N, C-alpha and C positions, 0 to 999 in steps of 0.2 A: 657630460660626454665626455669620452679619453681621446686626449688631443695624439698619443702615441698610437693609439689604435687606427684611426684615420690616416695618419703620416705613412703608418707599416703598408699599409693596405698600397698607397697611393705610391710607394716608394716600387713596392713589388712589381704593380700594374704597367709603370712608367719608364721613365729613366736612369731611373736609381735616386736622382737630384730631389732635392726638396723644393717646396714650392712657399706660397704664404697660405696660411689658415684662418677660415674668415668662420662666424659662427652668427645665427639669427636663432629668435626664439619663437615656440608656438604659443597661444594665450588663451588665457578664459577669458569670460564677459560675464561680470556679475550679474547684469541686465540689459535689455536693449537687443531683443533679437528680429531681425528682418526690418528693422528700421533705418539702416544704414542707405541701402537704396530708396528709399524713400522722404531722402532728406532730412531725417530725424537724428536723436542721439544715442548714442552706444557709449558705453561704461568697460572699456575693456584694461587688461593687464596683460604684459609679458610675463611668461614664467619659467622655472629653472631648466624645460626641455624644449630643443630644438633640432636644429638641422645646421652639422659643420662640413666644411669644405676645404679642401687643399687645391690649391690653384697655382699651375704654373704655366705661362705662357711658352707655344713650342714654337714657334718661328714659322706657323705654316696659317694656312687660309681655313685649317678644320677644327674642331673642337671634338677631343676624345674624351670620353666619360665614360667613369664606371662607378656604379651603385654598387656600394658595400652591402646595403642591406639585402638587395635583390639579388646581388652576384651576376649582373646585368652591364655589357658594355656595348657603348653606341659610339659611331663615329657620324660627325653630319659637319656640313657646312655653314655659311653664314648669308648666304641669300635666301629669300623668300622660298624660294623651291627649293630649297635644300631641307625642307620641316623631316625629322624624323618620325616614325611609326609608333615606338615605344612612348607610351601617353607619359612616364615620368622623364622622358628627355626633353619632352614637349616644352616641359617647363625651363629648363633650360634654353634652349633654342628662343624660347619667346620672351626670354629676359634679354637675351641678345640681342634679338631685332628691335624691342623697344629701347634699348639704349642705342644701338644706330639709328634708330629713328629720330633720338633726340639728341644726335652730334657725336657720340662717342665713338673711337675710332677701335671698336673692338675689334682683337685678333686670333688667332688660334689658338688655343691653349687644353693641357690636359688639367683634368681634375678627378676626384673622387670623392665621394661625398655619404654623408653616413647621417642618421638622426634617431633621437628616443623620444618623438611625438609619436603617440600611437597613432597609428594611421587610420581612419575613419573615428575618430572617435568626439569629431566638432573642437580641436585644440587647433585646428589649422595648420597642419601639417605643410601643406601647400603654399600659404602666406610664408614660411618661415623659409622652404626652400628657394622662393623666389628674392625672397628678402636678402638671403645669403650672397646668393650669385648678383644682385642690381649693387649691393654694398662692395663686391668685389671688385668688379668692372669699373664700377666707378673711381675706385680707390688703384686700379692695374694699369686703366688707358683712358681714360679723362683727362686731356688738359685743362678743361677748365671743369670743377668739379659740380656734379648737378647736385642740386640740395635735397634733404633728406625727405621732406613731401614728394618731391618729384621722383625719388627712390619708390616711394610707395603706389604713386600712380602706374611705375613701369611695371608692377606685381601685378596689379589690378588688372593693367591693359594684356598682361599675358594671359590673364587669365578669362579675359573678355574676345580677343582676337584669337589665339591659338589653342586654347581648351576648353571651349565651347559653356562655360560658367559666366555670366551677367554680374557678377558680384557688386559690391558694393565695396568700399575703400578700409574698412576696419582691420580686418585680420592683415592689411598688410601696413597699415599704419601703425596697429599694436605692436607687430614686431619690430620695426624698424626706430621708433618710439618710444618703447619701453624703459621704465626705470624702476628700479630695485625698493620694493614698499610702497609702489604708487599704482593707484588705479588712475587712469585717463579719458575726462570726459569731453569725448569730442562731438561737435557740431557738424554732421555729416556734410548738411549744406553750405557753409561758409567756411569750412575746416578749423574754425577757432577751436582750439582744445584748453585744457586746464586739468591737472596734475590734482590729485587727492589723495594723502596720505593713508595708507589702508594695513593698519596693525590691530586689530580689532583685541581686545583683552579678554579673554575667556573663549574665546571660539576660534575655531580654523574653518577653513575652506576645506573641501574634500569634493575628489571628484569620484563619483562612482560607474564604470565602464561597464555599457551593458554588453559590448564584446558585439553588438549587433551594428554591421557596418553600413555604412551611406555611399552612395557615390552623389555628390552635389550638382555634376555635368547631368543628371538625369532630368527629363522634361518636367518634375515635379517644380523643383526649386524654381526655373523660368517660368513657369505658367504661372506662379503664385506671384513673382514682381509682375506678371501683363494683367494680370484681375487689378492689381492695384494701379495701373497707369490708365485701364479703362475708366475704374472711378474717378480717377482723377480727372480725365478727360472729361467723364459728367458735368463733375461740378464745375469745371472752368467753364462750361457754356454760361453760368448764372456768377461766377467770380473769377473773371480773368484773368487775375493774378495769381491765383493759385499755380501752383509749379509741380510740387510734392502732397502725398499724404501729409508731411508734416505741415504747411500750410491749411489743413481741414479742421475745422472742428466737429467733432460730434453733432453738432444740429444741421452744418452742413450736409453731413454724411445720409439723416433723417430724410434731409429735402430730397434727396435723389434718390431714395430707397425702391422707389417703382420703377426707375429706369436701369436700376441695374441688375443684375443676377443676385438670388439669393447666396451663391457662393463668393460672386468679387463682394458683395455687401460685408460678408462675414471676415474675408479678409481685410477688407480695409477697416471695418471696425476694431478688431485687435491690433494693427498697427497703430493707429490712431490712439489708442488706450495706452500700447506699449510708450510710444515716445513720452507723453507726462509719466510713467512711471520712472522712467529712468531719472528725472527731476526731481519725483518725490523721494526717491532713494538716495541723491545727491543731499538732499535737504537733510533726509533722516540721518545721514551720516554726519553730518556737521552736528547734529544733536547726541551723537553715539545712541539714537536710538535703533537697536537692532531687530527691536520685535516689528518695527512697521518695515524695513527693509526684507526681512523674511516675509512676512505679509506679501508685500509686491511680488516677493520670487514666486510665490505659491500663484500669485495671479498670473504672472505671466505663464506657468505653465499651463492651468487650465486654458489659456486664450491660445497656446501654442497648440495644444492637444484638440480641442470645443472649436474653434473658430478658425483657424488657419491650415489646423491638419497636419501639422508636420509630426508628431509625436508616433509611437507605437507600442504595442501591448508592455512591453519590457521597460520602457521609462516611467509608463505611467504606472506601474506594479512599484517602481522605484520611487517615484513620485508620492504615492501614496503609503508605502514603507513609512518613508522618512517623517510624515506627518502622524504615524502611528505611534512612533518613536521617540514626537517630541521635539525632531529638528527645527530651529527656529525658521531655515527659509529652503527651500528647495524648489528647481526646475529642471527641465531640459536644458541641455547647452548648446549653442553651434546651428548649422541650418537646420539639422532634425534628420528624422527618418533614421534615428541609432545615434549609437555616439553615447553621449555622457550626460545624467545629472551633475550640476552643482548643487551644492550643499552648505549652510550656514550653520555649523553643530557648534554647540556649547561643551568646551571640554570635557566636561563629567560625562557627556552622554556619548561623547566619540567612542568606546570601544562595544558599549551595546550595540550603538546603531551600526557600526562596520562587521559586527558579528552576527545581528539579527540578519542585517541584509544579505551577506554573503550565503548564510542559510536558509531563508525564505527563497531567495531568487532561484538557487540551485534546484531547491524541491520544487519550482515551479517551470524551471526551465530546461533544467538538465545541464547548467554549469556555473560555477559562479561570476559576481562583478568583477571587475578589475579594480579597486583602488589605487586613487593616487592622490597624496597630499599637495597642495597646492603651496608654492614657493615664489612667490612675485619676484622677475629678474630684472635683466638689463635688455636692451635690444640690439639690432644689428651690431657687428663690429669685428674690428682685427684681432685674432688671438696672437699670432706671432708671425 
């Protein structure tokens, strides 16, 4: 992303003086979808695409924000009743409010921001935006700095309280904690985490963007979380220590199959298996066993498509095509309902796979998928 471009837009729309520039990345997730809010494991990494913002305190009690990409300007106060109507501005407002709740004396500021995370592609542009502003406000206004974990929680709380999405912690965690060349296994229950070097020789990670957009705030996402919670509540009747699906075994689920709906059963079956798959992939990476990694990715896609039902025809087509092309692993990435597949591809198959995917997808759906090679990068930071 171009710092000078963001700065030029900031200067144009505000006082002509410069502020500080901050950035946070989007993320990929190698495996572990819809496990975070179920107390399980995820395996994300920050990427080299994200959000960048210039920010300068303005000496007032108002935030004046300009979205460079949307060419939209919004002004709002910092009290709860000052929430803006524009959906993009609510992310910034929510971060301000959550920082204030944590004792940070946030004052008014001017800001312009832009991003190169594809919107709706499952790479978490919203978490990148939240993490950029959480990091920045901590840097600019906090006398006693909030630690990195709390900054991730600020972003999550913004989603919950101001954007209507009951998301887990993974997206914001990856955006704050990302390190170049590293995957991060996060235990979403204990918040313990471990970095895993990820530089697979002979393979590349490639995202194919279906260009089908999704809105995570839709009721479909929250309904799946509610399904999981209902199953936990049923299992808890005979296993009081159970708090999340993370705590449940396949045998526990089978024991309550008659007491829950078929839909809730399928949702829970996917999550319990997916939590185990994250651990299996970590072990396989330690052995440099990429065939097993790829097999688990295909298993995840099947579960998300048939059990969790968050795929779509375009994503299923890309997954089938990857298998037909001999791609080692492929699956839908992100919350679902559109976005990308993530693919583990041998170098010698890359060109053929990408060319075939573009041609066949366009023939079926009328447009080509977008292709993003993944570079694993660093987390939230001040640029200058």
